[in-house]
N, C-alpha and C positions, 0 to 999 in steps of 0.2 A: 705535354710538349715541349721543351726546354726551347731556351733561346740560341743553343749551338745546331736544335734540329733543323730550323728554320733557313730555309735556302733561299726564297723570293718571296717577296713580300709586294703589295700593292700599294699602296697611301694616297688616300684620299689630297690630292695636294692644289694649294689654291695660290703660290706664289708670294704670301707673307712669308712674314718673321717667322714665325710659327712652323712653318711648313718648311719651310727652307731650313730650318734647323735639326729638323725630323728627320728630313732624308742621309744625311753624315752620322745623324745618333742611331739609326736603326745599324747603319752598316757598321758602326764601331760595336755598338752593345750586343746586335743580333749575326754580325759577321754573314747579311746577308746580300741579295740582291734587291735593289730598292726600283721599283717600276711607279713611274708618278702619274696617277689620274686624276685630269681636269674636269669637271663638269660644267659646261657652259649651259645655266638656266637663266640664263638672261641679264647675267649682272653688269652687262656693259663691257665694251671694246676695250675701255683703261684696263679694267682687270684682267682682262685675259691678254693684252698688249705682252711678246714677248715673254709670255708663260712657259714656253717649249722650254728655250734657252736658258732659264733659270735654274729648272727641275736641275737641267744636265747639269749646268754649273756647281747646283749643291752636291752632283753627285749620282743622280738617278742612272740607271741605263737605257732609257728609254721614257717616254714622255703620251701620254694619248689622250688627247682633246676630242671632248665628246657630246656634241650638240645635241640636250637635253628638252630643248626650249618645248618643243610639241608634245615630246611626253607628260610633258610639265602640264601643261592647259590640259590635255585630252584625256590624260590618266587619271591625274587629282586634282587639279583646280573645277572644271569641269563638274566632274561627281561631287565634291564638297561644294560648292556653290547649291545644286540641283537639296543639298541636305539643310541647309540653312545653317551652316555650323558657324556657332561663334564662339571663343572661349572667353567662359566668366564675361559673356555677353558683350561683349567689347571685340575682342581680337580676332582679326580676319585671318588668323595663321600662317601668315605671309613665312613664316622661318618652317615653319613645318611642313608646309604642303612641298617643300620642295626633298624633304628626307627621304622619301620612298623610292622617288626616279634614279637619284644619288647613289645611293646605297644598292638598288638593282643595277644598276651599271655597273659601281666598282665590281659587284660580282662577276658582272657578265667578263670584263676586262681578267679578273682574277683567273677565271677556267678558260681564256682565252691563251694566255702567258705561259700559265702553268704556275702558279702562285699555289703555295701552302700557307699564305697568312693575309692578315689584312691589316692595315693602320689608319687610324684618323688624328684630326690634331684636337679634339674637342680635350675642353678642360672635366677635370672632375666633380666641377660645379654647376655644373649646365643641365638642359633637359635633352642636347645634342647626341650626348654619350649614349643614353639609353635608347633613343631613335637610330643612331646606327648600328648598336649590337644588337639591338632585339629585332633590326631585319636583318644583319649577316644571322644571327642563328635560327629565323626561319627558312631565308634563303643559303644559306650554307654551312651548318652546323658542324662540318669538318676542317672547317680552315678556323686557324687560330688567329685573334684578334688580339693588338697590339696596342693599347693606348700611352704615349709617351707621357702623356702631364699625368698620369698616376704613377710613373713610375721613378721619370726624371729626377734630379737636384736642381735645375734650371726654373727658378722661382719667379724671374725679373727679363722687362725689356732688355738692361743692361746686359743682366747675365747672357741673354740668348744672341744678341751679339758681340757679347768676348767670346762665344763660345765660335760664332761663324768666323770671324776674324784670324783667332786663332788657328782658323783654318782653308786661311786663305779664299773664302768663300765669299763672294757679292752680296750685297744685300743695301736696298736703299730705302730700307725702313730708317727712321730715326730717332734715337733716346726716349723722346716723350711723343705721346700719343693721346691723344685729347679722347676720342672715341672710338668704341667696336661698333664696325657695321655690320650688316648682311645682308647683302642686296640679291633680289633676283628678279625676274618680270613680274612676278606679282605685285612685289612690296620693297621698301628698305628700312631696316630697324636700324635705330642708335641704342647704343648703352654705354655709360661710362660720364666722368668727366662731372660736370654739374649736377646729372640726373642722378648719380650717387647720393645726394641729399632729397628725399621728397618736397624739401619746404622748398629749394630751391626751383625758377620755373626756367623753362627750357630757354635757352639763348637764341638767336635768329641762327646759331653754327648749327644746330643741331637738324634744323629742315635741310634738307636736299631737294624733293622732288616737287613741294608744294609752295604757293605763293603764301606768305604774310596775310590770312584773309581781308584786314584791313587794308591792303596794298593791293589786294586783287580788282578786277574791272570793276569799274561802279554800274556797267550794262549787265544785266544776266545774259547766260546762255542756255537756249534750250536745247535738248538732246532729244531725240526717238531712236529708242532701241526694240529690236522686233525678236522674239525667241519662237524656238519652235521645242515643246516638248521640255524647257526647263535650259535648252540650250542659246545662246545667241548667236543669231545668223544675219540682224541687221544694224548700220548704224546710219539713222537719217537716210532711210529709206535705200542705203545701199549694201547688198551683200558685202557680209564681212568675212577675212580668218581672223578666226578667233585669237591665234600666238601673234600678230601681225596688228591686231585693232587694241590689243592691250596694251601695248607701249601708246598708240595713238589714244587712246580716252585717257592711259596715264597722264599723258603731259595737257589733253583738254581741260580735265577734273583739276590738275593740281596747278594748274593756273590762277583757279578760280579757288586757292587753300583747301579744295575738297580733301578728303581722307585724311586727317590726322587724327593720331590717339596717341596721350601722352597716361602709361597705365602703369601700375604699380600691381602685378601678378602673384601666383602662385607658382612658382616650378615645380615639375616631380619628384623633384629630390627634397623638398620639404621647404625650403628658403623661401623668402618672397625677393622680386627683382624688378625693378625699375626699367622700362622701355619707350620709347618713343617712337612711332609705328606711321608709316607713310606706304598706305594703300588707295588711292584713287580711283583706280577704274575697279577698284572691288567693292569698297565705297557703293560706287554708282551702279553696279551689276547685283549688289547685295540686295539695294532697296529697288531696285527696277522689278526684281522676284519678288519680292513682299509685296508689292503693287498688285502684280497677277496675282500670288495667291487669295488676297484679299477677293479679288473677284471669282475664282472658278475652285476652290476649295470649299466645303461644307465647314461647320464650328468643330466636327468632329474630328475630319481630316485635318485641317488646321493646327488644333489641338495637339495630335500628335508630331505633325508635323514640326512643331516648336522643342516637342520632347524629345523626337530623334534629332534636331538640329543640337542639342545642347549634349547628348552624347554622344554624338559622331565626332563632335568636338573635344569631348575629352579624349576619347581615343585616340585620335588624333594627334593631339595633342601630346599622349604619352606614350607616341611611337609604336603604335599597336594597329598599323596599317594590314601587314602580311599576316592578318589572323581572319578565320572563317567569322566574327562576329562582324568585320568591317563588313566581310562580302553580302553578310546577311543584312545589314542595317543599309546596304546602299542598292540592293534590290528594292528594298522597303521607299527609297527616295527617288526611286527610277518611278515606280510605279504611282505616288505623288505626284512626280511633275508630269506626268504625261497629259492632262490638259494643260499645259501652262505655256500655251499658245496664245500668242497675240502680240500689242504691241504698250509701249509705253511712253508717254513724254515726262521728261526730269528737267527743272530747272534748276541751274547752278548759280551759286552768288556767295560771295562772301564766307565761303566755308561751307554753306548748307547746301541739301539736297532737299529739293521740294517735289513729289509726285504732283504732277498738275490734270493729266491725261492719261487713261489705260483703257483699252478695250482688249476681248477673245472674242471668239467663237463660240467659249465653252463658257463664258459668264453663267453664274447664277442670280447675280444680280439682274434683277427686271425693274424698271419702272413702274409698268403696268401693276405688279404685285406690289411692290414698297407703299404706292399711290394711297390718299387716302380717301379716295373715290373705291366705287364698284367694283370689283375684278370677279373672272371666273373660279380662281382656286381659292379665296379666301373671303369668306362675309366674316363682320366685325364680332356677330354675334356667337361666331366658333371660339369665340376666347375663351367663353364661359368658363364651358366647358373641359379646355386646359389649364385654365389655371387653377380651377378644381381641381382635378387629379395631379396638379404639380404639387399642389400644395396641401393636398391629403394627408401624408406625413405630420405634418405640422400641427394638422387640423384634429388628427386621433390625439397626439401629445398634450395638444390643448384641451380637448375632452376626457381625458381620463384624470390630467392633474387638476381641473376641477373638480372631478367625482370622487378623489382620494381626500380634497380637503373639502365637503361639502356635508355635514353631519348625517342628515337628510337622506344620502345616499347609501349610508352603511364605512364611510372612510373614515378618518381618523384627522381632527382638527390642529 
């Protein structure tokens, strides 16, 4: 499909400098109608204020703002939490979790308006271009995908601002921008500025949602979280709606400096990048589920869940959400989460999360069995036979080695 054959394109639009410039660029270079699509994934009212007017002023024929917060939580965040996914053992995938629902909604808008192309503002160096385009390939392989950052020659903020000024398009962005941020209801990430040198410690300007731990309250706060089959259903004894409750928990945990991560990670495209991530609610929920797992999962199940979490994190980070493999892994996670019903109490203090209490009707822990006293299911003399069988291979190997070095046994010395 050539540029002249594109009639209507749906652009993932944020209202920022990049996408404001992409609207007129698409019209000029593809001679097409541009429909703006804005995903409300909980990035905040300030980010969404006036976004429709900005899109129209940039040249879009229309603008659709779609509330995706419930889908983000129910369709991606909750299932991902059940897997225990942490990318490279640290990152709660705050950016990656939003991409599947955004891509799916963008395709839905394209079908609704009869578009024949999709466009995004991802750079050619990042992970998001892969995530979006892999989703488009799975959901709408017939639609052309346009990635302006891989085509145009606008390579700096001054060039983008000059491009808009030449066309009389208003933009509130400034020449200098210290940080690049991405926010949704689950997290906020910060890159750029002093963070580009890993020897530089993050300044106080980096952190948006979390208090400096040294400045956090001197009194610890205890939270009680209730779960049913791995899903968060209660906070401090009251039923909760997960979407609004995540915002509440972000505020509570963030005030105690909980949920910070300064990380150098391996991008899918091959380079390393440094980001500072704030996921207060996610950090608390992850810790609580880990506590429940320790009570209810046997060792083999827990080992498998850990491997599953690692593999699922890689899959989500790499943009392979719309694949049969994700569906299979999610079924396994759902099965492992079935006994994760119970209550966990956590202490938040100066950036730290400590599990202080946990209980579950499905607990495999029993003080009657763990005690040093006699019980009905285990007698200490049973251990002798178990240890002999457990170490049998080592015993046989040692006997063979002794036989091989003993001249009287016919072996060589």
